[in-house]
C-alpha positions as CSV (number, residue, x, y, z in Angstrom):
1,M,-53.2,-15.0,10.8
2,P,-51.1,-11.8,10.3
3,T,-50.6,-9.5,13.5
4,E,-51.1,-6.3,13.7
5,L,-47.7,-4.9,12.7
6,E,-47.4,-7.5,10.3
7,E,-50.4,-6.0,8.7
8,L,-49.2,-2.3,9.1
9,V,-46.1,-3.3,7.2
10,G,-48.0,-4.4,4.3
11,F,-49.6,-0.9,4.0
12,I,-45.9,0.5,3.1
13,A,-46.6,-0.1,-0.8
14,D,-50.5,1.0,-0.3
15,P,-51.4,2.9,-3.5
16,R,-52.8,5.7,-1.9
17,P,-50.4,8.2,0.0
18,E,-52.1,8.7,2.7
19,I,-52.1,5.1,3.7
20,R,-48.4,5.1,2.9
21,V,-47.5,8.4,5.4
22,L,-49.1,6.8,8.0
23,S,-47.9,2.9,8.0
24,T,-44.5,4.0,7.5
25,E,-44.8,6.7,10.4
26,H,-46.4,4.1,12.8
27,L,-43.6,1.8,12.2
28,I,-40.5,3.9,13.2
29,P,-40.9,2.7,16.5
30,Y,-41.0,-0.8,15.9
31,S,-37.7,-0.5,13.4
32,T,-35.2,-1.1,15.8
33,S,-36.6,-3.7,17.9
34,E,-39.2,-5.9,15.7
35,L,-36.5,-6.2,12.7
36,N,-38.2,-9.5,11.4
37,I,-40.9,-8.0,10.2
38,F,-39.2,-6.2,7.7
39,K,-37.4,-9.7,6.3
40,A,-40.7,-11.3,6.0
41,D,-41.4,-12.6,2.5
42,D,-37.7,-12.6,1.4
43,L,-37.2,-9.1,2.3
44,K,-40.1,-7.4,0.4
45,P,-40.6,-4.8,3.0
46,V,-37.3,-3.5,2.7
47,K,-37.7,-4.0,-1.1
48,N,-40.8,-1.7,-0.9
49,L,-38.7,0.6,1.1
50,K,-36.0,1.1,-1.1
51,F,-38.3,2.4,-4.1
52,L,-39.9,4.5,-1.8
53,I,-37.0,6.9,-1.1
54,K,-38.3,9.2,-4.1
55,D,-41.8,9.1,-2.6
56,H,-43.7,12.6,-1.4
57,P,-40.8,13.8,1.1
58,T,-42.6,13.3,4.1
59,I,-43.3,9.7,2.9
60,A,-39.7,9.7,2.1
61,E,-38.8,11.4,5.5
62,H,-40.3,8.4,7.5
63,V,-39.2,5.6,4.8
64,I,-35.6,6.4,5.0
65,S,-35.4,6.5,8.8
66,L,-37.1,3.3,8.6
67,L,-33.9,2.2,6.2
68,I,-31.9,3.7,8.9
69,N,-32.6,1.7,11.5
70,I,-33.2,-1.5,9.8
71,S,-29.4,-1.4,8.3
72,A,-28.4,-2.8,12.1
73,D,-29.8,-6.1,10.8
74,R,-26.8,-7.9,8.5
75,V,-29.1,-9.4,6.0
76,I,-30.9,-6.4,5.6
77,L,-27.9,-4.1,5.3
78,E,-26.1,-6.5,2.8
79,N,-29.2,-6.2,0.7
80,L,-29.3,-2.5,1.1
81,A,-25.2,-1.9,0.5
82,T,-25.1,-4.2,-2.7
83,D,-28.0,-3.1,-4.6
84,D,-26.7,-0.3,-6.8
85,K,-29.7,0.6,-8.4
86,F,-30.6,1.7,-4.9
87,L,-27.3,2.8,-3.9
88,N,-27.2,5.2,-7.0
89,E,-30.5,7.0,-6.2
90,V,-29.6,7.6,-3.1
91,L,-26.0,9.5,-4.1
92,R,-28.1,11.2,-6.9
93,Q,-30.9,12.8,-4.7
94,I,-28.4,13.4,-1.5
95,V,-26.5,16.4,-3.9
96,I,-30.0,18.1,-5.3
97,P,-29.3,21.4,-3.3
98,T,-33.3,21.2,-2.6
99,E,-33.0,17.5,-0.8
100,P,-35.2,17.9,2.1
101,N,-34.2,14.7,3.5
102,A,-30.4,15.0,2.7
103,N,-29.1,14.9,6.4
104,L,-31.3,11.5,6.6
105,L,-29.4,10.1,3.3
106,S,-26.1,11.1,4.7
107,M,-27.0,9.1,7.9
108,L,-28.6,6.1,5.6
109,L,-24.7,6.5,3.8
110,A,-22.9,6.0,6.8
111,N,-24.6,2.8,7.8
112,L,-24.0,1.4,4.4
113,A,-20.4,1.9,4.6
114,K,-20.4,-0.6,7.3
115,W,-20.7,-3.0,4.8
116,D,-17.3,-3.5,2.9
117,S,-18.5,-3.5,-0.6
118,L,-19.7,0.1,-0.6
119,K,-15.9,1.2,-1.4
120,R,-17.0,1.0,-5.1
121,I,-18.7,4.1,-4.4
122,L,-15.0,5.3,-5.4
123,D,-15.4,4.2,-8.8
124,K,-18.7,5.8,-9.2
125,K,-19.8,8.8,-11.4
126,Q,-22.8,11.0,-11.7
127,Q,-23.3,14.6,-13.4
128,A,-23.1,17.2,-10.2
129,P,-25.2,20.1,-10.1
130,A,-23.8,23.3,-10.8
131,E,-24.3,24.6,-7.6
132,L,-21.8,22.5,-6.0
133,G,-19.1,23.4,-8.4
134,S,-17.5,19.7,-8.4
135,D,-16.4,16.8,-11.3
136,D,-18.4,13.8,-12.0
137,R,-16.4,11.7,-9.1
138,V,-19.0,10.5,-6.4
139,M,-16.1,10.6,-4.1
140,N,-15.4,14.2,-5.2
141,Q,-19.0,15.5,-5.0
142,L,-19.5,14.4,-1.5
143,V,-16.4,15.9,-0.1
144,D,-17.4,19.1,-1.4
145,L,-21.4,18.3,-0.4
146,F,-19.5,18.0,3.4
147,V,-17.3,20.8,2.7
148,K,-20.0,23.4,0.8
149,G,-22.6,22.2,3.1
150,A,-21.9,23.0,6.6
151,D,-24.3,25.0,8.6
152,G,-27.0,24.6,5.8
153,A,-25.0,26.7,3.2
154,Y,-25.2,24.6,0.2
155,N,-28.9,23.0,1.3
156,K,-30.7,25.0,3.9
157,N,-32.3,21.6,4.9
158,A,-28.9,19.7,5.8
159,D,-25.4,20.2,7.3
160,F,-24.3,16.5,5.9
161,D,-22.3,16.2,9.6
162,H,-22.9,12.9,9.3
163,L,-20.9,12.2,5.9
164,A,-17.9,12.5,8.0
165,Y,-18.8,8.8,9.7
166,L,-19.2,7.9,5.8
167,F,-15.4,9.1,5.4
168,A,-14.1,7.3,8.4
169,D,-15.4,3.7,7.4
170,L,-14.6,4.1,4.2
171,T,-10.9,5.0,5.3
172,K,-10.4,1.9,6.4
173,H,-10.0,0.5,2.7
174,A,-6.5,1.1,1.1
175,E,-7.9,2.6,-2.3
176,I,-10.0,5.1,0.0
177,R,-7.2,6.1,2.2
178,H,-4.9,6.7,-1.3
179,Y,-8.1,8.9,-2.9
180,F,-7.8,11.4,-0.1
181,V,-4.3,12.3,-0.4
182,Q,-4.1,12.6,-4.0
183,K,-4.4,15.9,-5.7
184,Q,-7.4,15.5,-7.9
185,E,-7.5,17.3,-11.2
186,Y,-10.8,19.2,-11.4
187,D,-9.4,21.6,-8.4
188,G,-6.1,20.6,-7.9
189,I,-6.8,20.2,-4.3
190,V,-5.8,17.3,-1.9
191,P,-9.1,16.1,-0.6
192,L,-7.7,15.2,3.3
193,T,-7.0,19.3,3.3
194,K,-10.8,19.6,2.8
195,L,-11.8,18.2,5.8
196,K,-9.0,19.1,8.2
197,V,-9.9,22.6,8.9
198,F,-12.9,21.0,10.9
199,T,-11.4,19.4,13.4
200,E,-12.4,22.1,16.0
201,Y,-15.6,22.3,14.2
202,K,-18.4,22.9,16.9
203,S,-20.7,19.5,15.7
204,D,-19.5,16.3,17.8
205,V,-20.5,14.4,15.0
206,R,-18.5,16.0,12.4
207,R,-14.9,16.5,14.7
208,K,-15.5,12.6,15.8
209,G,-15.7,11.6,12.0
210,V,-12.7,14.1,10.5
211,A,-10.6,12.9,13.3
212,S,-11.0,9.2,12.7
213,T,-10.8,9.7,9.0
214,I,-7.7,11.4,9.0
215,K,-6.4,8.6,11.5
216,N,-7.3,5.7,8.9
217,V,-5.7,7.6,6.3
218,A,-2.6,7.8,8.4
219,F,-2.1,3.9,8.7
220,D,-0.9,4.5,4.9
221,I,3.0,5.1,5.9
222,P,4.2,6.5,2.1
223,S,1.7,9.4,2.7
224,H,3.5,10.5,5.8
225,P,5.8,13.2,4.2
226,L,2.4,14.8,2.3
227,F,0.9,15.2,5.7
228,L,3.6,16.7,7.7
229,S,5.1,18.6,5.0
230,E,3.7,22.7,4.9
231,D,3.4,22.5,1.2
232,D,0.9,19.6,1.2
233,I,-1.3,18.6,3.9
234,D,0.6,19.9,6.7
235,I,-1.9,18.0,9.5
236,L,0.3,18.9,12.5
237,P,-1.4,22.0,13.6
238,Y,-5.0,20.4,13.1
239,I,-4.6,17.7,15.3
240,L,-2.2,19.4,17.8
241,L,-4.7,22.3,18.5
242,P,-8.0,20.2,19.2
243,I,-5.7,18.6,22.2
244,M,-4.3,21.9,23.5
245,G,-6.0,23.8,26.2
246,N,-4.7,27.1,27.8
247,E,-1.8,26.0,30.0
248,E,1.3,28.1,29.5
249,Y,4.7,26.5,28.5
250,D,8.2,27.7,28.7
251,E,9.2,30.4,26.4
252,E,11.8,28.3,25.0
253,E,9.4,25.3,24.4
254,M,6.7,27.5,23.1
255,M,8.9,29.7,20.3
256,S,9.8,26.3,19.0
257,M,6.6,25.2,18.5
258,L,4.5,25.4,14.9
259,P,3.3,28.9,15.1
260,D,-0.6,28.5,14.7
261,L,0.3,27.0,18.4
262,Q,2.3,29.6,20.0
263,L,0.7,32.2,22.3
264,L,-3.0,30.9,22.6
265,P,-5.7,33.3,24.2
266,P,-6.4,32.3,28.0
267,D,-9.9,31.0,27.1
268,K,-8.5,28.3,24.8
269,Q,-10.1,24.8,25.3
270,R,-8.8,21.7,24.6
271,D,-11.7,19.4,22.9
272,A,-14.2,18.0,25.3
273,D,-14.3,14.7,24.0
274,P,-11.6,12.1,25.3
275,H,-12.2,9.9,22.6
276,I,-11.3,12.6,19.9
277,I,-8.2,13.5,22.1
278,Q,-7.2,9.8,22.1
279,T,-7.8,9.8,18.0
280,H,-5.7,12.5,17.3
281,V,-2.8,11.2,19.6
282,E,-2.8,7.5,18.2
283,T,-2.7,9.6,14.6
284,L,0.5,11.5,16.2
285,L,1.8,7.7,16.9
286,L,1.1,6.8,13.4
287,L,3.3,9.4,12.1
288,S,6.3,8.6,14.4
289,S,6.5,5.5,12.4
290,T,9.2,6.9,10.3
291,R,12.6,9.1,11.6
292,E,11.7,11.8,9.8
293,G,8.3,12.2,11.6
294,R,10.0,11.6,14.6
295,E,12.5,14.1,14.3
296,Q,10.1,16.8,13.2
297,M,7.6,16.4,15.7
298,R,10.7,16.4,18.2
299,N,11.8,20.0,16.7
300,V,8.6,21.4,16.8
301,K,8.1,20.6,20.4
302,V,5.1,17.7,20.3
303,Y,6.3,16.3,23.3
304,P,5.4,19.1,25.8
305,I,2.1,19.3,24.1
306,V,1.4,15.3,24.9
307,R,2.9,15.8,28.3
308,E,0.4,18.4,29.3
309,T,-2.9,16.5,27.4
310,H,-1.5,13.3,29.8
311,L,-1.5,15.7,32.7
312,R,-4.8,17.2,32.5
313,V,-7.2,14.5,30.8
314,D,-8.5,12.2,32.9
315,N,-9.3,9.5,30.7
316,E,-7.6,6.0,30.8
317,G,-7.4,6.0,26.9
318,V,-6.1,9.2,26.1
319,R,-3.0,8.8,28.9
320,D,-2.4,5.2,27.6
321,A,-1.9,6.8,24.2
322,C,0.3,9.8,25.6
323,E,2.4,7.3,27.4
324,R,3.1,5.4,24.2
325,L,3.4,8.5,22.2
326,V,6.0,10.1,24.8
327,Q,8.4,6.8,24.8
328,V,8.4,7.0,21.0
329,L,9.3,10.8,21.5
330,M,12.2,10.8,24.1
331,R,13.9,7.6,23.4
332,D,17.3,7.5,21.9
333,E,17.5,6.9,17.9
334,A,19.3,3.7,16.4
335,D,21.6,3.5,13.3
336,P,19.8,5.6,10.6
337,D,20.7,3.1,8.3
338,K,18.4,0.5,10.3
339,A,15.1,0.0,10.3
340,D,12.6,1.0,13.0
341,P,12.1,-2.7,14.6
342,D,9.1,-0.9,16.5
343,K,7.0,0.8,13.6
344,A,5.1,-2.4,13.0
345,E,4.4,-3.2,16.6
346,R,3.2,0.5,17.3
347,I,0.9,0.4,14.1
348,K,-0.7,-3.2,15.2
349,E,-1.3,-1.5,18.9
350,I,-3.5,1.2,17.2
351,E,-5.1,-1.3,14.6
352,D,-5.9,-3.4,18.0
353,S,-7.2,-0.6,19.8
354,D,-9.7,0.0,17.3
355,H,-11.0,-3.8,17.3
356,D,-11.1,-4.2,21.3
357,G,-14.3,-5.0,21.5
358,T,-15.8,-1.4,22.0
359,E,-17.2,0.6,19.4
360,D,-17.0,4.0,18.8
361,D,-20.1,6.5,17.9
362,E,-18.6,6.9,14.2
363,D,-18.2,3.0,14.3
364,Q,-21.9,2.3,15.6
365,I,-25.1,2.1,13.2
366,I,-26.9,5.3,13.4
367,E,-30.5,5.1,14.4
368,V,-33.0,7.6,14.0
């Protein structure tokens, strides 16, 4: 005899909307603890939920919330992330300027990216709404949605902050990293330059996701000249400003710093999240993988900034990252004609720190 919960799950696809809205709403509290009830009958409840994301907005809100939570289960995650028809529907809905559940769809996409095959999103195309001003490439639409949608500017119902977590997961794949450093034909802009402006944004979710995206893309060593060039991505000011506070520097040090970092106001505060600071310092460490990167950081006085960060941020991860970077910047350079013997080790250390058994917020399955 079915339990009350099993009966409730059976009402998900009831033909009466008033029953669907009640069943989906009442199932949300159980969607983080009773995952097996959604896997009954060869995942029939999951299949019903996938269909119902097009239901009445209130029912769809409950349905998408359920999908976000139950995607913590790897079997369910695989079913969701590998279903192209379902993914296409999520992508179609999220770009609609009046979509009431766009934020929830952003969270769902961020969770789906935990499944590696979601990188196929890079090859997807669909017609973009005229309001978005994008082309037919889905990745470009998502980036434009993230940028233009901040603070409800594109869709009054959404801020799209959780797309930052989607980008952070996708950039663990080499082909997505390459996308973020390639100038796009439709607007002539490198996608990463659109994201970098959010490293000091008010939303913690947006800052964390953007910081991790920048760091992940920085694993692509051949793109470092673009990262460091003022005429291209010009990333240094955007990852140094968040780790700086209102400390004072010697005049000689300050005048050699990048212009955006000089004469900061007395109320300047560094990012309050030590994980974000650590991420930025690790990006600097990745950018030190080439001699040109190290020399540029020395020239613009990155060392004093890292020194003060190490002194003022009471966090083991931050201090460890700072110490590793200082060792690189302060050492004597070897013969310029010889390869850097420590480059591979530095990159491996950062990769290992990303897989040390702990999960950062942007690495975890989102729950609602």
